[in-house]
C-alpha positions as CSV (number, residue, x, y, z in Angstrom):
1,M,-67.9,-69.0,-82.5
2,I,-70.3,-71.7,-81.8
3,F,-70.3,-73.2,-78.1
4,E,-72.2,-76.2,-77.0
5,K,-73.1,-76.8,-73.4
6,G,-71.0,-79.7,-71.8
7,H,-68.2,-79.5,-74.4
8,L,-64.6,-78.6,-74.0
9,Y,-62.9,-75.7,-75.8
10,H,-59.6,-74.1,-76.3
11,I,-60.1,-70.3,-76.6
12,Y,-57.3,-68.0,-77.6
13,N,-56.4,-64.7,-79.0
14,Q,-53.2,-62.6,-79.4
15,G,-52.2,-59.0,-79.7
16,N,-52.9,-57.4,-82.9
17,N,-49.6,-57.5,-85.0
18,H,-48.3,-59.6,-82.2
19,D,-48.0,-56.6,-80.0
20,K,-48.0,-56.7,-76.2
21,L,-51.3,-57.3,-74.3
22,Y,-49.8,-56.9,-70.7
23,Y,-47.3,-54.1,-70.0
24,N,-46.9,-54.9,-66.2
25,R,-47.9,-57.3,-63.6
26,Q,-51.1,-55.3,-62.8
27,D,-52.2,-55.6,-66.3
28,Y,-52.0,-59.5,-65.9
29,L,-53.9,-59.4,-62.7
30,L,-56.5,-57.1,-64.2
31,F,-57.0,-59.6,-67.1
32,M,-57.3,-62.4,-64.7
33,K,-60.1,-60.5,-62.9
34,K,-61.8,-60.0,-66.3
35,I,-61.8,-63.7,-66.8
36,R,-63.4,-64.3,-63.6
37,K,-66.2,-61.8,-64.3
38,Y,-66.9,-62.6,-68.0
39,I,-66.0,-66.3,-68.5
40,I,-66.5,-68.3,-65.1
41,P,-70.4,-67.6,-65.2
42,Y,-70.4,-69.6,-68.5
43,A,-67.8,-72.2,-68.0
44,D,-65.4,-74.2,-65.8
45,I,-62.0,-73.2,-66.5
46,L,-59.7,-76.2,-66.6
47,A,-56.4,-74.5,-67.9
48,W,-55.3,-70.9,-68.6
49,C,-52.2,-68.9,-69.5
50,L,-51.6,-65.4,-70.0
51,M,-48.5,-64.7,-72.2
52,P,-47.0,-61.4,-73.0
53,N,-48.8,-61.1,-76.4
54,H,-51.6,-63.8,-76.2
55,F,-53.9,-65.7,-74.0
56,H,-55.1,-69.4,-73.7
57,L,-58.2,-70.8,-72.0
58,M,-59.4,-74.2,-71.8
59,V,-62.9,-74.5,-70.7
60,Q,-66.0,-76.8,-70.2
61,I,-69.1,-74.9,-71.0
62,I,-71.8,-74.7,-68.4
63,S,-74.2,-72.4,-70.3
64,T,-73.9,-70.6,-73.5
65,E,-76.2,-67.9,-72.5
66,I,-77.0,-66.2,-69.1
67,T,-79.5,-63.7,-67.7
68,I,-77.8,-60.2,-66.7
69,K,-79.9,-58.2,-64.2
70,H,-79.4,-54.3,-63.8
71,K,-77.5,-53.7,-60.7
72,E,-80.3,-51.5,-59.3
73,S,-83.3,-53.4,-60.0
74,T,-85.0,-56.8,-59.3
75,D,-87.5,-56.3,-62.1
76,C,-87.2,-59.0,-64.7
77,K,-88.1,-56.6,-67.4
78,N,-84.7,-54.9,-66.8
79,S,-82.8,-58.1,-67.2
80,K,-81.3,-59.4,-70.5
81,K,-79.7,-62.3,-71.9
82,R,-76.0,-62.4,-72.8
83,T,-74.2,-65.1,-74.8
84,L,-70.6,-66.4,-74.0
85,N,-69.5,-64.9,-77.4
86,S,-70.9,-61.5,-76.2
87,S,-69.2,-61.6,-72.9
88,I,-65.9,-62.5,-74.4
89,A,-66.1,-59.6,-76.7
90,I,-67.1,-57.3,-73.8
91,M,-64.2,-58.7,-71.7
92,L,-61.7,-57.7,-74.4
93,R,-63.1,-54.4,-75.1
94,S,-63.3,-53.4,-71.5
95,Y,-59.7,-54.5,-71.0
96,T,-58.6,-52.7,-74.1
97,R,-60.2,-49.4,-72.9
98,I,-58.1,-49.5,-69.8
99,I,-54.8,-50.4,-71.6
100,D,-55.4,-47.6,-74.1
101,Q,-55.9,-45.1,-71.3
102,E,-53.0,-46.4,-69.3
103,Q,-50.5,-46.6,-72.3
104,E,-51.9,-43.7,-74.2
105,R,-52.4,-45.9,-77.3
106,V,-55.1,-46.1,-80.0
107,G,-56.3,-49.0,-82.3
108,S,-57.0,-52.6,-81.8
109,L,-55.2,-54.3,-79.1
110,F,-56.5,-57.8,-79.8
111,R,-56.9,-59.5,-83.1
112,Q,-60.4,-59.2,-84.5
113,K,-61.4,-62.7,-84.2
114,T,-61.1,-64.8,-80.9
115,K,-60.6,-68.3,-81.8
116,A,-62.3,-71.3,-80.3
117,V,-61.7,-75.0,-81.0
118,C,-63.8,-77.8,-79.7
119,L,-61.7,-80.6,-78.0
120,D,-64.5,-83.2,-77.8
121,P,-66.9,-82.7,-80.7
122,A,-69.9,-85.0,-81.2
123,D,-68.4,-86.8,-84.2
124,G,-65.4,-87.7,-82.1
125,F,-62.8,-85.8,-84.3
126,A,-61.1,-82.6,-83.2
127,P,-58.4,-80.7,-85.1
128,V,-55.2,-81.0,-83.1
129,W,-52.1,-78.9,-83.2
130,Y,-48.3,-79.4,-83.3
131,K,-45.3,-77.3,-83.7
132,L,-43.0,-77.4,-86.6
133,S,-40.0,-74.9,-86.9
134,G,-41.6,-72.7,-84.5
135,L,-44.9,-72.6,-86.3
136,T,-48.3,-73.8,-85.1
137,K,-49.8,-76.1,-87.5
138,L,-52.9,-78.6,-87.8
139,N,-52.4,-82.1,-87.4
140,Y,-55.1,-84.6,-88.7
141,Q,-52.9,-87.6,-88.9
142,F,-52.4,-89.0,-85.5
143,P,-55.7,-89.9,-83.6
144,E,-53.7,-90.7,-80.4
145,F,-53.0,-86.8,-80.1
146,Q,-56.6,-85.8,-80.4
147,Y,-57.2,-85.4,-76.6
148,P,-58.0,-82.6,-74.1
149,Q,-54.9,-83.7,-72.3
150,I,-52.7,-82.5,-75.2
151,C,-54.2,-79.0,-75.0
152,F,-54.0,-79.0,-71.2
153,N,-50.3,-79.8,-71.5
154,Y,-49.6,-77.3,-74.3
155,I,-51.2,-74.4,-72.4
156,H,-49.2,-75.0,-69.2
157,N,-46.0,-75.5,-71.1
158,N,-46.3,-72.2,-73.2
159,P,-44.2,-70.1,-70.8
160,V,-41.4,-72.8,-70.9
161,D,-41.5,-73.3,-74.6
162,S,-41.3,-69.6,-75.1
163,R,-38.3,-69.5,-72.7
164,L,-39.9,-67.2,-70.1
165,V,-39.2,-69.7,-67.2
166,K,-37.6,-73.0,-66.8
167,D,-40.5,-74.8,-65.3
168,I,-44.4,-74.5,-65.5
169,S,-44.7,-73.7,-61.8
170,S,-42.5,-70.5,-62.1
171,W,-45.0,-68.7,-64.4
172,E,-47.2,-66.7,-62.2
173,F,-49.9,-66.1,-64.8
174,S,-51.3,-69.6,-65.5
175,S,-53.2,-72.3,-63.7
176,A,-50.1,-74.4,-63.1
177,P,-49.2,-72.8,-59.8
178,E,-52.8,-73.2,-58.4
179,I,-53.3,-76.7,-59.7
180,L,-50.0,-77.6,-58.0
181,G,-51.1,-76.0,-54.8
182,L,-48.4,-73.3,-54.8
183,V,-51.0,-70.4,-54.6
184,K,-54.5,-70.1,-53.7
185,S,-57.2,-71.2,-56.3
186,R,-57.8,-68.1,-58.4
187,I,-59.4,-69.2,-61.7
188,A,-59.1,-72.9,-62.5
189,N,-61.8,-75.4,-61.3
190,K,-59.5,-78.0,-59.7
191,Q,-62.5,-80.2,-58.8
192,K,-63.5,-80.5,-62.4
193,I,-59.9,-81.0,-63.5
194,L,-59.8,-84.0,-61.2
195,E,-63.1,-85.3,-62.4
196,L,-62.0,-85.3,-66.1
197,G,-58.7,-86.8,-65.2
198,L,-56.4,-84.1,-66.5
199,K,-52.8,-84.2,-65.1
200,L,-50.1,-81.7,-65.4
201,S,-47.1,-82.7,-67.5
202,I,-43.9,-80.9,-68.3
203,E,-43.1,-83.1,-71.3
204,N,-42.9,-81.5,-74.6
205,E,-45.3,-83.4,-76.7
206,P,-46.4,-83.0,-80.3
207,A,-49.4,-81.0,-79.3
208,L,-50.6,-77.4,-80.0
């Protein structure tokens, strides 16, 4: 994955062989904690959603690399650089280790490659998605659908589209409840969302 500072990205991955990623509420909360630790230092999170067997993040990159200092040292020689790519990989590995122990499982929990799609590339053209017969497909034909708002809507409507809940505010493990003010802010940067003019919508648009 190639990330550029200042750009918007849709980051997502799913369970290997479509297997579960979260077995109980505590697993969801644990992964949310991992997002705060491993993603927020690099990016403002605009939308997020954890589904039983996959996750979505919509972010704006602050920095593609940060300096990590050793906990017990202030010596610059004991610090090292860590990229966002590396941090994502560490996040998934650390979560997998806990779930493997918890569920007494072995093997890959996530698919090998985490995907990232730039939503505002320099050339002004981004691949956009739509659903057809339950399948997600690329759509290059309709320029009016090539906007971050479409991704924002799609991420929040995921639980409704999957029939887990009847409305976006009812799914605990997404940014919708915090954006709507129903819970305390947890992960999403509400100020950045306002600055970018992103708005929640429950309409099923021909998006991702």
